[in-house]
N, C-alpha and C positions, 0 to 999 in steps of 0.2 A: 131697271133699265142701263143701257151703258154709259150712263154719265157717276162712274167709279174711276176711281185710283187716277193717272197720268191718262188714260183712255178714256175719258169724261171732260177731256179740255183740250178739245183738237183744235180752238183756237191759239195753243202754246205752238202747235204745228201747221198749220193750216187756216186761211180763211172761211169762215161758216160755211161759202156760197160750195166751197172745192169740198169739205166737210160732207154737205148735203147731195154732193152729186156723189162723191162715191159711197156710203151710204145712209140714203135718206132716212129721213124722221130716227137718227141718231140716240138722240135724247131718250127718245121714249121707247125703243126698242128693246125687244127680253133680249139678253144674251143667247138666251136657245134659241134664237131667232137663224143664230149666224155659224156654218157647216164651217167654215173654214174662212179663215185668212192670211194670205201668204203673201210673201215681199223676198224678189230676188234680188241681186247682187245688184251694188250704185254704178254703173256707168257714166263717164262723160265721154267727152268726145272721141272717137274713132276705138273706140270699146277700150278703153284707158279703164284699169278699176282702179279705186279710190278705196284706201282704206284707213285712210285718216282723216281728217280734216287741216286746212291749212287758214293762215291765217288774210287769207287772199279772201275780201270780200265779194269778189266776181265770181267765182267759181260758182260753177253748176253741175249737176249732175241729174242722171235719170233713170227712177228705181222703177222697174216692174211691178206691180201689181195684182193679187186677183182676189175677188172676195165671193166668196159661193154663201148665199142663205140656204137652209134647211128643204125650201120649196123647190129647188132646182136654180132661183136664179142667177145671173150670174154680172158682176159688173166689172172689168181689168184692164186695165188699161200701163202708162204711165207715169208716177205723179213727177216732176219735174224742180226739183229741186235748189235754192243759191243758198248759198255760207250770208247769214245775217248776224252781224257780230258774235262770231265764233260759234253761232249754234245754226242748224240745219233748219232748213222753212219750206214747204210744200208751197209754190205760186203758181202753177199751173197745171194741166193735168193733159196729156194727149191720149189717143189711141192708142191701142198696140201697135209695135213694131215689132224688128225684131225681136226688143231684150225677151225671154220669158223667166219664168219663175220656175224654182225649182223641180215641180210636181211636174214642168211642164216640158223639161232638160234646160233647165239656165242654171246658173252657177249660184249656189249656197251664199250665206251671207257671210256664213264662215265656216272652216272646214278645218281638222288640223291635219298632218299632216304625213307620212308611213312613219316616218322617224320618230314622230309625238307617241304613234299610239306604238311601237316597241316600245318606247323610254317607256310608258306608263304601266304597261304589260312587265315590264322588269321591277319597278318602281313595285306592282301590286305584289308580283315574285318575292321579292325581299322582302316586302314587308309580311307574307304567308309564312314564310320558312321563320322570320326574328317571332309570330304568335305562334307559331307553334313550339319554338325551341324552350319560350319563355313560360308556356303551360306545358310542358312535358317536366319541365326543373320546377314549378311551384306544386305542380302534380304529385310528382315526386316526397315533396316534403311533406303534403299535405295525407298520404301513404302511410307516413310515420306516425303519425297521430294516432290517436287510440279515439274512438267517440267516448262520447262524456256518457257514463251510467245513470241509467233514467232514475229520477227521486224514487227513494223505498215511499208506498201508498201506507200513510195512516190505517190502521186497523180501525175499523167503527164499532165503538163505541156499544 
């Protein structure tokens, strides 16, 4: 059953009827029945992207979603989320509109800039060169050590 971890507590994120609408019989469903669960980037009015939360409990946002079962059936639409006491909750579902999930050309939830990727590659290169230098230094010292002689065998009497 999908009743595992946080995913098994949809009441924490949405009322039971909404959870059933997105994924009918979720509590008894085998996780192997699901091929894809995809969520797009949150947007609020006029396409403004939300990157964090606010203390404003009246803030709302739309999030595109798509669930594909292994038999090919699809459930897609937009979840409307409202912030309640500092956490987001699904309050209603709407049919799909102009918002798209990433596989259909929508924006990813998180992405790294080119500068971050280049910085990460630079750090990886520095770590690699440091490792090579350390291994060369340690390897040279070990080459000077002689291997231990095997113990003399006892003659059989």
